[in-house]
PDB file as gemmi writes it, atoms N, CA and C in Angstrom:
CRYST1    1.000    1.000    1.000  90.00  90.00  90.00 P 1                      
ATOM      1  N   MET A   1       0.840  -1.176   0.000  1.00  0.00           N  
ATOM      2  CA  MET A   1       0.000   0.000   0.000  1.00  0.00           C  
ATOM      3  C   MET A   1       0.889   1.245   0.000  1.00  0.00           C  
ATOM      4  N   VAL A   2       0.559   2.206  -0.831  1.00  0.00           N  
ATOM      5  CA  VAL A   2       1.345   3.425  -0.943  1.00  0.00           C  
ATOM      6  C   VAL A   2       0.648   4.531  -0.154  1.00  0.00           C  
ATOM      7  N   TYR A   3       1.421   5.194   0.682  1.00  0.00           N  
ATOM      8  CA  TYR A   3       0.881   6.278   1.493  1.00  0.00           C  
ATOM      9  C   TYR A   3       1.454   7.592   0.997  1.00  0.00           C  
ATOM     10  N   SER A   4       0.624   8.615   0.982  1.00  0.00           N  
ATOM     11  CA  SER A   4       1.076   9.945   0.607  1.00  0.00           C  
ATOM     12  C   SER A   4       1.230  10.767   1.882  1.00  0.00           C  
ATOM     13  N   ILE A   5       2.481  11.082   2.207  1.00  0.00           N  
ATOM     14  CA  ILE A   5       2.766  11.839   3.421  1.00  0.00           C  
ATOM     15  C   ILE A   5       3.002  13.293   3.022  1.00  0.00           C  
ATOM     16  N   PRO A   6       2.219  14.218   3.560  1.00  0.00           N  
ATOM     17  CA  PRO A   6       2.411  15.631   3.223  1.00  0.00           C  
ATOM     18  C   PRO A   6       3.815  16.112   3.587  1.00  0.00           C  
ATOM     19  N   ASP A   7       4.289  17.083   2.836  1.00  0.00           N  
ATOM     20  CA  ASP A   7       5.623  17.624   3.075  1.00  0.00           C  
ATOM     21  C   ASP A   7       5.522  18.749   4.105  1.00  0.00           C  
ATOM     22  N   LYS A   8       5.569  18.373   5.372  1.00  0.00           N  
ATOM     23  CA  LYS A   8       5.550  19.355   6.447  1.00  0.00           C  
ATOM     24  C   LYS A   8       6.476  18.887   7.545  1.00  0.00           C  
ATOM     25  N   ARG A   9       6.813  19.775   8.443  1.00  0.00           N  
ATOM     26  CA  ARG A   9       7.824  19.475   9.458  1.00  0.00           C  
ATOM     27  C   ARG A   9       7.288  18.635  10.613  1.00  0.00           C  
ATOM     28  N   TYR A  10       6.124  18.985  11.118  1.00  0.00           N  
ATOM     29  CA  TYR A  10       5.569  18.288  12.276  1.00  0.00           C  
ATOM     30  C   TYR A  10       4.144  17.828  12.000  1.00  0.00           C  
ATOM     31  N   PHE A  11       3.795  16.701  12.599  1.00  0.00           N  
ATOM     32  CA  PHE A  11       2.462  16.132  12.480  1.00  0.00           C  
ATOM     33  C   PHE A  11       1.907  15.908  13.880  1.00  0.00           C  
ATOM     34  N   THR A  12       0.622  16.206  14.074  1.00  0.00           N  
ATOM     35  CA  THR A  12      -0.011  15.937  15.367  1.00  0.00           C  
ATOM     36  C   THR A  12      -0.325  14.445  15.455  1.00  0.00           C  
ATOM     37  N   ILE A  13      -0.675  14.006  16.640  1.00  0.00           N  
ATOM     38  CA  ILE A  13      -1.013  12.596  16.828  1.00  0.00           C  
ATOM     39  C   ILE A  13      -2.246  12.227  16.002  1.00  0.00           C  
ATOM     40  N   GLY A  14      -3.184  13.159  15.868  1.00  0.00           N  
ATOM     41  CA  GLY A  14      -4.371  12.907  15.055  1.00  0.00           C  
ATOM     42  C   GLY A  14      -4.039  12.758  13.580  1.00  0.00           C  
ATOM     43  N   GLU A  15      -3.122  13.594  13.088  1.00  0.00           N  
ATOM     44  CA  GLU A  15      -2.715  13.508  11.687  1.00  0.00           C  
ATOM     45  C   GLU A  15      -1.999  12.187  11.400  1.00  0.00           C  
ATOM     46  N   VAL A  16      -1.099  11.797  12.302  1.00  0.00           N  
ATOM     47  CA  VAL A  16      -0.377  10.533  12.126  1.00  0.00           C  
ATOM     48  C   VAL A  16      -1.357   9.373  12.188  1.00  0.00           C  
ATOM     49  N   SER A  17      -2.312   9.467  13.085  1.00  0.00           N  
ATOM     50  CA  SER A  17      -3.329   8.435  13.227  1.00  0.00           C  
ATOM     51  C   SER A  17      -4.096   8.246  11.918  1.00  0.00           C  
ATOM     52  N   LYS A  18      -4.525   9.343  11.309  1.00  0.00           N  
ATOM     53  CA  LYS A  18      -5.268   9.266  10.048  1.00  0.00           C  
ATOM     54  C   LYS A  18      -4.382   8.781   8.906  1.00  0.00           C  
ATOM     55  N   LEU A  19      -3.154   9.316   8.830  1.00  0.00           N  
ATOM     56  CA  LEU A  19      -2.240   8.922   7.755  1.00  0.00           C  
ATOM     57  C   LEU A  19      -1.927   7.430   7.777  1.00  0.00           C  
ATOM     58  N   CYS A  20      -1.772   6.887   8.973  1.00  0.00           N  
ATOM     59  CA  CYS A  20      -1.316   5.500   9.123  1.00  0.00           C  
ATOM     60  C   CYS A  20      -2.444   4.510   9.360  1.00  0.00           C  
ATOM     61  N   GLY A  21      -3.648   5.018   9.580  1.00  0.00           N  
ATOM     62  CA  GLY A  21      -4.785   4.131   9.790  1.00  0.00           C  
ATOM     63  C   GLY A  21      -4.768   3.402  11.122  1.00  0.00           C  
ATOM     64  N   ILE A  22      -4.277   4.083  12.150  1.00  0.00           N  
ATOM     65  CA  ILE A  22      -4.288   3.504  13.496  1.00  0.00           C  
ATOM     66  C   ILE A  22      -4.898   4.517  14.454  1.00  0.00           C  
ATOM     67  N   LYS A  23      -5.357   4.054  15.588  1.00  0.00           N  
ATOM     68  CA  LYS A  23      -5.973   4.954  16.568  1.00  0.00           C  
ATOM     69  C   LYS A  23      -4.898   5.617  17.428  1.00  0.00           C  
ATOM     70  N   PRO A  24      -5.185   6.827  17.933  1.00  0.00           N  
ATOM     71  CA  PRO A  24      -4.194   7.541  18.747  1.00  0.00           C  
ATOM     72  C   PRO A  24      -3.709   6.758  19.962  1.00  0.00           C  
ATOM     73  N   HIS A  25      -4.597   5.995  20.619  1.00  0.00           N  
ATOM     74  CA  HIS A  25      -4.147   5.253  21.798  1.00  0.00           C  
ATOM     75  C   HIS A  25      -3.153   4.154  21.413  1.00  0.00           C  
ATOM     76  N   VAL A  26      -3.290   3.611  20.210  1.00  0.00           N  
ATOM     77  CA  VAL A  26      -2.334   2.605  19.729  1.00  0.00           C  
ATOM     78  C   VAL A  26      -0.981   3.264  19.493  1.00  0.00           C  
ATOM     79  N   LEU A  27      -1.008   4.451  18.934  1.00  0.00           N  
ATOM     80  CA  LEU A  27       0.230   5.197  18.692  1.00  0.00           C  
ATOM     81  C   LEU A  27       0.950   5.507  20.005  1.00  0.00           C  
ATOM     82  N   ARG A  28       0.192   5.915  21.014  1.00  0.00           N  
ATOM     83  CA  ARG A  28       0.801   6.182  22.328  1.00  0.00           C  
ATOM     84  C   ARG A  28       1.388   4.905  22.928  1.00  0.00           C  
ATOM     85  N   TYR A  29       0.711   3.782  22.736  1.00  0.00           N  
ATOM     86  CA  TYR A  29       1.217   2.499  23.226  1.00  0.00           C  
ATOM     87  C   TYR A  29       2.510   2.127  22.502  1.00  0.00           C  
ATOM     88  N   TRP A  30       2.532   2.319  21.197  1.00  0.00           N  
ATOM     89  CA  TRP A  30       3.742   1.999  20.433  1.00  0.00           C  
ATOM     90  C   TRP A  30       4.924   2.854  20.873  1.00  0.00           C  
ATOM     91  N   GLU A  31       4.659   4.080  21.288  1.00  0.00           N  
ATOM     92  CA  GLU A  31       5.742   4.931  21.814  1.00  0.00           C  
ATOM     93  C   GLU A  31       6.404   4.272  23.021  1.00  0.00           C  
ATOM     94  N   GLN A  32       5.615   3.606  23.840  1.00  0.00           N  
ATOM     95  CA  GLN A  32       6.156   2.930  25.022  1.00  0.00           C  
ATOM     96  C   GLN A  32       6.915   1.664  24.642  1.00  0.00           C  
ATOM     97  N   GLU A  33       6.469   0.991  23.600  1.00  0.00           N  
ATOM     98  CA  GLU A  33       7.042  -0.304  23.223  1.00  0.00           C  
ATOM     99  C   GLU A  33       8.253  -0.201  22.298  1.00  0.00           C  
ATOM    100  N   PHE A  34       8.317   0.847  21.496  1.00  0.00           N  
ATOM    101  CA  PHE A  34       9.398   1.002  20.520  1.00  0.00           C  
ATOM    102  C   PHE A  34      10.196   2.258  20.854  1.00  0.00           C  
ATOM    103  N   SER A  35      11.416   2.062  21.328  1.00  0.00           N  
ATOM    104  CA  SER A  35      12.230   3.204  21.765  1.00  0.00           C  
ATOM    105  C   SER A  35      12.591   4.132  20.609  1.00  0.00           C  
ATOM    106  N   GLU A  36      12.574   3.615  19.391  1.00  0.00           N  
ATOM    107  CA  GLU A  36      12.904   4.439  18.228  1.00  0.00           C  
ATOM    108  C   GLU A  36      11.834   5.495  17.951  1.00  0.00           C  
ATOM    109  N   LEU A  37      10.619   5.228  18.399  1.00  0.00           N  
ATOM    110  CA  LEU A  37       9.491   6.123  18.146  1.00  0.00           C  
ATOM    111  C   LEU A  37       9.365   7.111  19.296  1.00  0.00           C  
ATOM    112  N   GLN A  38       9.695   8.355  19.039  1.00  0.00           N  
ATOM    113  CA  GLN A  38       9.687   9.383  20.079  1.00  0.00           C  
ATOM    114  C   GLN A  38       8.963  10.623  19.567  1.00  0.00           C  
ATOM    115  N   ALA A  39       7.859  10.945  20.183  1.00  0.00           N  
ATOM    116  CA  ALA A  39       7.158  12.178  19.839  1.00  0.00           C  
ATOM    117  C   ALA A  39       7.886  13.354  20.471  1.00  0.00           C  
ATOM    118  N   ILE A  40       7.736  14.504  19.849  1.00  0.00           N  
ATOM    119  CA  ILE A  40       8.342  15.724  20.369  1.00  0.00           C  
ATOM    120  C   ILE A  40       7.264  16.486  21.125  1.00  0.00           C  
ATOM    121  N   ASP A  41       7.551  16.880  22.349  1.00  0.00           N  
ATOM    122  CA  ASP A  41       6.621  17.723  23.104  1.00  0.00           C  
ATOM    123  C   ASP A  41       7.027  19.165  22.896  1.00  0.00           C  
ATOM    124  N   ARG A  42       6.128  19.932  22.345  1.00  0.00           N  
ATOM    125  CA  ARG A  42       6.415  21.337  22.086  1.00  0.00           C  
ATOM    126  C   ARG A  42       5.797  22.183  23.191  1.00  0.00           C  
ATOM    127  N   ARG A  43       5.787  23.469  22.994  1.00  0.00           N  
ATOM    128  CA  ARG A  43       5.299  24.408  24.021  1.00  0.00           C  
ATOM    129  C   ARG A  43       3.890  24.094  24.512  1.00  0.00           C  
ATOM    130  N   SER A  44       3.043  23.662  23.613  1.00  0.00           N  
ATOM    131  CA  SER A  44       1.646  23.427  23.976  1.00  0.00           C  
ATOM    132  C   SER A  44       1.429  22.079  24.659  1.00  0.00           C  
ATOM    133  N   LYS A  45       2.501  21.347  24.925  1.00  0.00           N  
ATOM    134  CA  LYS A  45       2.444  20.041  25.594  1.00  0.00           C  
ATOM    135  C   LYS A  45       1.679  19.009  24.765  1.00  0.00           C  
ATOM    136  N   ARG A  46       1.652  19.211  23.447  1.00  0.00           N  
ATOM    137  CA  ARG A  46       1.027  18.247  22.552  1.00  0.00           C  
ATOM    138  C   ARG A  46       2.111  17.424  21.884  1.00  0.00           C  
ATOM    139  N   ARG A  47       1.764  16.203  21.511  1.00  0.00           N  
ATOM    140  CA  ARG A  47       2.707  15.325  20.813  1.00  0.00           C  
ATOM    141  C   ARG A  47       2.822  15.757  19.358  1.00  0.00           C  
ATOM    142  N   TYR A  48       4.041  15.868  18.894  1.00  0.00           N  
ATOM    143  CA  TYR A  48       4.293  16.136  17.486  1.00  0.00           C  
ATOM    144  C   TYR A  48       5.285  15.112  16.970  1.00  0.00           C  
ATOM    145  N   TYR A  49       5.065  14.681  15.749  1.00  0.00           N  
ATOM    146  CA  TYR A  49       5.921  13.689  15.118  1.00  0.00           C  
ATOM    147  C   TYR A  49       6.553  14.290  13.871  1.00  0.00           C  
ATOM    148  N   GLN A  50       7.754  13.843  13.563  1.00  0.00           N  
ATOM    149  CA  GLN A  50       8.420  14.263  12.341  1.00  0.00           C  
ATOM    150  C   GLN A  50       8.143  13.226  11.258  1.00  0.00           C  
ATOM    151  N   LYS A  51       8.519  13.556  10.027  1.00  0.00           N  
ATOM    152  CA  LYS A  51       8.251  12.655   8.909  1.00  0.00           C  
ATOM    153  C   LYS A  51       8.911  11.289   9.119  1.00  0.00           C  
ATOM    154  N   LYS A  52      10.119  11.282   9.688  1.00  0.00           N  
ATOM    155  CA  LYS A  52      10.808  10.007   9.943  1.00  0.00           C  
ATOM    156  C   LYS A  52      10.005   9.141  10.913  1.00  0.00           C  
ATOM    157  N   ASP A  53       9.312   9.789  11.851  1.00  0.00           N  
ATOM    158  CA  ASP A  53       8.474   9.053  12.800  1.00  0.00           C  
ATOM    159  C   ASP A  53       7.253   8.452  12.104  1.00  0.00           C  
ATOM    160  N   VAL A  54       6.677   9.211  11.171  1.00  0.00           N  
ATOM    161  CA  VAL A  54       5.523   8.706  10.419  1.00  0.00           C  
ATOM    162  C   VAL A  54       5.938   7.477   9.611  1.00  0.00           C  
ATOM    163  N   LEU A  55       7.114   7.548   8.983  1.00  0.00           N  
ATOM    164  CA  LEU A  55       7.615   6.403   8.224  1.00  0.00           C  
ATOM    165  C   LEU A  55       7.852   5.199   9.133  1.00  0.00           C  
ATOM    166  N   LEU A  56       8.354   5.462  10.337  1.00  0.00           N  
ATOM    167  CA  LEU A  56       8.578   4.386  11.303  1.00  0.00           C  
ATOM    168  C   LEU A  56       7.251   3.768  11.747  1.00  0.00           C  
ATOM    169  N   VAL A  57       6.246   4.593  11.970  1.00  0.00           N  
ATOM    170  CA  VAL A  57       4.920   4.085  12.355  1.00  0.00           C  
ATOM    171  C   VAL A  57       4.368   3.189  11.245  1.00  0.00           C  
ATOM    172  N   LEU A  58       4.546   3.612  10.003  1.00  0.00           N  
ATOM    173  CA  LEU A  58       4.086   2.787   8.887  1.00  0.00           C  
ATOM    174  C   LEU A  58       4.843   1.461   8.834  1.00  0.00           C  
ATOM    175  N   ARG A  59       6.136   1.503   9.129  1.00  0.00           N  
ATOM    176  CA  ARG A  59       6.945   0.272   9.149  1.00  0.00           C  
ATOM    177  C   ARG A  59       6.472  -0.658  10.271  1.00  0.00           C  
ATOM    178  N   ILE A  60       6.244  -0.091  11.450  1.00  0.00           N  
ATOM    179  CA  ILE A  60       5.765  -0.891  12.584  1.00  0.00           C  
ATOM    180  C   ILE A  60       4.399  -1.495  12.262  1.00  0.00           C  
ATOM    181  N   ARG A  61       3.529  -0.683  11.696  1.00  0.00           N  
ATOM    182  CA  ARG A  61       2.194  -1.163  11.326  1.00  0.00           C  
ATOM    183  C   ARG A  61       2.298  -2.324  10.345  1.00  0.00           C  
ATOM    184  N   GLY A  62       3.184  -2.192   9.368  1.00  0.00           N  
ATOM    185  CA  GLY A  62       3.379  -3.263   8.396  1.00  0.00           C  
ATOM    186  C   GLY A  62       3.879  -4.545   9.041  1.00  0.00           C  
ATOM    187  N   LEU A  63       4.827  -4.396   9.961  1.00  0.00           N  
ATOM    188  CA  LEU A  63       5.360  -5.576  10.645  1.00  0.00           C  
ATOM    189  C   LEU A  63       4.284  -6.267  11.478  1.00  0.00           C  
ATOM    190  N   LEU A  64       3.500  -5.481  12.200  1.00  0.00           N  
ATOM    191  CA  LEU A  64       2.504  -6.054  13.104  1.00  0.00           C  
ATOM    192  C   LEU A  64       1.273  -6.576  12.371  1.00  0.00           C  
ATOM    193  N   ARG A  65       0.752  -5.802  11.457  1.00  0.00           N  
ATOM    194  CA  ARG A  65      -0.516  -6.177  10.825  1.00  0.00           C  
ATOM    195  C   ARG A  65      -0.337  -6.994   9.556  1.00  0.00           C  
ATOM    196  N   ASP A  66       0.572  -6.575   8.697  1.00  0.00           N  
ATOM    197  CA  ASP A  66       0.710  -7.247   7.404  1.00  0.00           C  
ATOM    198  C   ASP A  66       1.577  -8.499   7.485  1.00  0.00           C  
ATOM    199  N   GLU A  67       2.676  -8.408   8.230  1.00  0.00           N  
ATOM    200  CA  GLU A  67       3.611  -9.529   8.294  1.00  0.00           C  
ATOM    201  C   GLU A  67       3.364 -10.437   9.501  1.00  0.00           C  
ATOM    202  N   GLY A  68       2.481 -10.040  10.405  1.00  0.00           N  
ATOM    203  CA  GLY A  68       2.086 -10.898  11.512  1.00  0.00           C  
ATOM    204  C   GLY A  68       3.087 -11.014  12.655  1.00  0.00           C  
ATOM    205  N   PHE A  69       3.974 -10.043  12.792  1.00  0.00           N  
ATOM    206  CA  PHE A  69       4.938 -10.065  13.891  1.00  0.00           C  
ATOM    207  C   PHE A  69       4.254  -9.730  15.213  1.00  0.00           C  
ATOM    208  N   THR A  70       4.820 -10.215  16.299  1.00  0.00           N  
ATOM    209  CA  THR A  70       4.412  -9.776  17.629  1.00  0.00           C  
ATOM    210  C   THR A  70       5.150  -8.473  17.920  1.00  0.00           C  
ATOM    211  N   ILE A  71       4.815  -7.823  19.033  1.00  0.00           N  
ATOM    212  CA  ILE A  71       5.525  -6.601  19.426  1.00  0.00           C  
ATOM    213  C   ILE A  71       7.016  -6.900  19.580  1.00  0.00           C  
ATOM    214  N   ASN A  72       7.347  -7.980  20.287  1.00  0.00           N  
ATOM    215  CA  ASN A  72       8.759  -8.333  20.481  1.00  0.00           C  
ATOM    216  C   ASN A  72       9.443  -8.653  19.161  1.00  0.00           C  
ATOM    217  N   GLY A  73       8.759  -9.371  18.294  1.00  0.00           N  
ATOM    218  CA  GLY A  73       9.325  -9.707  16.990  1.00  0.00           C  
ATOM    219  C   GLY A  73       9.575  -8.473  16.143  1.00  0.00           C  
ATOM    220  N   ALA A  74       8.620  -7.542  16.161  1.00  0.00           N  
ATOM    221  CA  ALA A  74       8.783  -6.296  15.404  1.00  0.00           C  
ATOM    222  C   ALA A  74       9.934  -5.474  15.970  1.00  0.00           C  
ATOM    223  N   ARG A  75      10.047  -5.454  17.296  1.00  0.00           N  
ATOM    224  CA  ARG A  75      11.140  -4.722  17.938  1.00  0.00           C  
ATOM    225  C   ARG A  75      12.493  -5.300  17.503  1.00  0.00           C  
ATOM    226  N   LEU A  76      12.584  -6.628  17.484  1.00  0.00           N  
ATOM    227  CA  LEU A  76      13.821  -7.284  17.051  1.00  0.00           C  
ATOM    228  C   LEU A  76      14.120  -7.000  15.581  1.00  0.00           C  
ATOM    229  N   ARG A  77      13.104  -7.049  14.741  1.00  0.00           N  
ATOM    230  CA  ARG A  77      13.304  -6.789  13.313  1.00  0.00           C  
ATOM    231  C   ARG A  77      13.791  -5.359  13.082  1.00  0.00           C  
ATOM    232  N   LEU A  78      13.221  -4.405  13.805  1.00  0.00           N  
ATOM    233  CA  LEU A  78      13.660  -3.016  13.669  1.00  0.00           C  
ATOM    234  C   LEU A  78      15.100  -2.847  14.130  1.00  0.00           C  
ATOM    235  N   SER A  79      15.482  -3.517  15.206  1.00  0.00           N  
ATOM    236  CA  SER A  79      16.860  -3.386  15.692  1.00  0.00           C  
ATOM    237  C   SER A  79      17.829  -4.056  14.725  1.00  0.00           C  
ATOM    238  N   GLU A  80      17.431  -5.168  14.093  1.00  0.00           N  
ATOM    239  CA  GLU A  80      18.279  -5.814  13.089  1.00  0.00           C  
ATOM    240  C   GLU A  80      18.489  -4.893  11.902  1.00  0.00           C  
ATOM    241  N   THR A  81      17.429  -4.224  11.477  1.00  0.00           N  
ATOM    242  CA  THR A  81      17.516  -3.313  10.346  1.00  0.00           C  
ATOM    243  C   THR A  81      18.449  -2.155  10.654  1.00  0.00           C  
ATOM    244  N   SER A  82      18.345  -1.586  11.865  1.00  0.00           N  
ATOM    245  CA  SER A  82      19.203  -0.451  12.209  1.00  0.00           C  
ATOM    246  C   SER A  82      20.653  -0.888  12.370  1.00  0.00           C  
ATOM    247  N   GLU A  83      20.889  -2.127  12.809  1.00  0.00           N  
ATOM    248  CA  GLU A  83      22.257  -2.621  12.941  1.00  0.00           C  
ATOM    249  C   GLU A  83      22.905  -2.837  11.584  1.00  0.00           C  
ATOM    250  N   LYS A  84      22.117  -3.198  10.582  1.00  0.00           N  
ATOM    251  CA  LYS A  84      22.669  -3.407   9.244  1.00  0.00           C  
ATOM    252  C   LYS A  84      23.149  -2.101   8.629  1.00  0.00           C  
ATOM    253  N   THR A  85      22.511  -1.000   8.963  1.00  0.00           N  
ATOM    254  CA  THR A  85      22.905   0.283   8.399  1.00  0.00           C  
ATOM    255  C   THR A  85      24.026   0.936   9.181  1.00  0.00           C  
ATOM    256  N   ARG A  86      24.320   0.428  10.360  1.00  0.00           N  
ATOM    257  CA  ARG A  86      25.369   0.969  11.211  1.00  0.00           C  
ATOM    258  C   ARG A  86      26.709   0.340  10.837  1.00  0.00           C  
ATOM    259  N   PRO A  87      27.804   1.115  10.801  1.00  0.00           N  
ATOM    260  CA  PRO A  87      29.113   0.527  10.510  1.00  0.00           C  
ATOM    261  C   PRO A  87      29.459  -0.550  11.534  1.00  0.00           C  
ATOM    262  N   LYS A  88      30.075  -1.641  11.072  1.00  0.00           N  
ATOM    263  CA  LYS A  88      30.383  -2.768  11.937  1.00  0.00           C  
ATOM    264  C   LYS A  88      31.540  -2.483  12.886  1.00  0.00           C  
ATOM    265  N   SER A  89      32.478  -1.674  12.461  1.00  0.00           N  
ATOM    266  CA  SER A  89      33.637  -1.423  13.305  1.00  0.00           C  
ATOM    267  C   SER A  89      34.121   0.000  13.101  1.00  0.00           C  
ATOM    268  N   ILE A  90      35.084   0.366  13.904  1.00  0.00           N  
ATOM    269  CA  ILE A  90      35.679   1.697  13.769  1.00  0.00           C  
ATOM    270  C   ILE A  90      36.343   1.828  12.406  1.00  0.00           C  
ATOM    271  N   MET A  91      36.977   0.762  11.940  1.00  0.00           N  
ATOM    272  CA  MET A  91      37.639   0.808  10.631  1.00  0.00           C  
ATOM    273  C   MET A  91      36.625   1.019   9.509  1.00  0.00           C  
ATOM    274  N   ASP A  92      35.474   0.379   9.591  1.00  0.00           N  
ATOM    275  CA  ASP A  92      34.431   0.596   8.594  1.00  0.00           C  
ATOM    276  C   ASP A  92      33.977   2.049   8.622  1.00  0.00           C  
ATOM    277  N   HIS A  93      33.817   2.574   9.822  1.00  0.00           N  
ATOM    278  CA  HIS A  93      33.396   3.960   9.982  1.00  0.00           C  
ATOM    279  C   HIS A  93      34.438   4.904   9.383  1.00  0.00           C  
ATOM    280  N   LYS A  94      35.700   4.642   9.657  1.00  0.00           N  
ATOM    281  CA  LYS A  94      36.784   5.478   9.117  1.00  0.00           C  
ATOM    282  C   LYS A  94      36.840   5.373   7.597  1.00  0.00           C  
ATOM    283  N   ALA A  95      36.617   4.190   7.054  1.00  0.00           N  
ATOM    284  CA  ALA A  95      36.630   4.014   5.602  1.00  0.00           C  
ATOM    285  C   ALA A  95      35.503   4.812   4.951  1.00  0.00           C  
ATOM    286  N   ILE A  96      34.343   4.819   5.582  1.00  0.00           N  
ATOM    287  CA  ILE A  96      33.215   5.595   5.064  1.00  0.00           C  
ATOM    288  C   ILE A  96      33.539   7.084   5.123  1.00  0.00           C  
ATOM    289  N   GLU A  97      34.101   7.546   6.240  1.00  0.00           N  
ATOM    290  CA  GLU A  97      34.486   8.954   6.368  1.00  0.00           C  
ATOM    291  C   GLU A  97      35.512   9.334   5.310  1.00  0.00           C  
ATOM    292  N   TYR A  98      36.502   8.471   5.101  1.00  0.00           N  
ATOM    293  CA  TYR A  98      37.551   8.741   4.116  1.00  0.00           C  
ATOM    294  C   TYR A  98      36.944   8.884   2.721  1.00  0.00           C  
ATOM    295  N   LYS A  99      36.051   7.974   2.363  1.00  0.00           N  
ATOM    296  CA  LYS A  99      35.412   8.021   1.051  1.00  0.00           C  
ATOM    297  C   LYS A  99      34.624   9.320   0.880  1.00  0.00           C  
ATOM    298  N   GLU A 100      33.878   9.717   1.911  1.00  0.00           N  
ATOM    299  CA  GLU A 100      33.101  10.958   1.845  1.00  0.00           C  
ATOM    300  C   GLU A 100      34.008  12.171   1.706  1.00  0.00           C  
ATOM    301  N   LEU A 101      35.118  12.181   2.452  1.00  0.00           N  
ATOM    302  CA  LEU A 101      36.055  13.301   2.362  1.00  0.00           C  
ATOM    303  C   LEU A 101      36.706  13.372   0.985  1.00  0.00           C  
ATOM    304  N   MET A 102      37.027  12.239   0.406  1.00  0.00           N  
ATOM    305  CA  MET A 102      37.612  12.225  -0.935  1.00  0.00           C  
ATOM    306  C   MET A 102      36.617  12.750  -1.969  1.00  0.00           C  
ATOM    307  N   GLU A 103      35.341  12.415  -1.811  1.00  0.00           N  
ATOM    308  CA  GLU A 103      34.317  12.931  -2.717  1.00  0.00           C  
ATOM    309  C   GLU A 103      34.193  14.445  -2.589  1.00  0.00           C  
ATOM    310  N   ILE A 104      34.247  14.947  -1.364  1.00  0.00           N  
ATOM    311  CA  ILE A 104      34.186  16.396  -1.135  1.00  0.00           C  
ATOM    312  C   ILE A 104      35.397  17.073  -1.752  1.00  0.00           C  
ATOM    313  N   LEU A 105      36.572  16.487  -1.575  1.00  0.00           N  
ATOM    314  CA  LEU A 105      37.804  17.042  -2.142  1.00  0.00           C  
ATOM    315  C   LEU A 105      37.722  17.097  -3.663  1.00  0.00           C  
ATOM    316  N   THR A 106      37.187  16.060  -4.271  1.00  0.00           N  
ATOM    317  CA  THR A 106      37.033  16.029  -5.725  1.00  0.00           C  
ATOM    318  C   THR A 106      36.094  17.139  -6.187  1.00  0.00           C  
ATOM    319  N   ILE A 107      35.026  17.341  -5.459  1.00  0.00           N  
ATOM    320  CA  ILE A 107      34.073  18.402  -5.805  1.00  0.00           C  
ATOM    321  C   ILE A 107      34.730  19.769  -5.675  1.00  0.00           C  
ATOM    322  N   LEU A 108      35.473  19.974  -4.600  1.00  0.00           N  
ATOM    323  CA  LEU A 108      36.129  21.264  -4.376  1.00  0.00           C  
ATOM    324  C   LEU A 108      37.196  21.556  -5.425  1.00  0.00           C  
ATOM    325  N   LYS A 109      37.896  20.521  -5.881  1.00  0.00           N  
ATOM    326  CA  LYS A 109      38.917  20.706  -6.915  1.00  0.00           C  
ATOM    327  C   LYS A 109      38.286  20.994  -8.267  1.00  0.00           C  
ATOM    328  N   GLY A 110      37.040  20.594  -8.428  1.00  0.00           N  
ATOM    329  CA  GLY A 110      36.330  20.861  -9.668  1.00  0.00           C  
ATOM    330  C   GLY A 110      36.645  19.881 -10.774  1.00  0.00           C  
ATOM    331  N   ASP A 111      37.096  18.706 -10.428  1.00  0.00           N  
ATOM    332  CA  ASP A 111      37.426  17.683 -11.444  1.00  0.00           C  
ATOM    333  C   ASP A 111      36.188  16.999 -11.923  1.00  0.00           C  
TER     334      ASP A 111                                                      
END                                                                             
């Protein structure tokens, strides 16, 4: 299923609820169960979510409803996914930094 997420900075809990097809109380529960999902409390003491949070809610919803994962299973799957994108060692991290710096240097030289 393809979702159209508006291009805006913050979303209220009601907006995220409508966009993702889940009820607000479920969203609040998921905040407790998934540490990656963190609403921002602004001056008005209301929950606000960023676009990355909306995408995460859609991913969690897919894992739980479409793929049939339990809460624990979905939590494990999300942590596996984040570990795959994280550098495995300091040397991997340094190699990535070196490559990025070389690309910047090439751009600055104008080659």
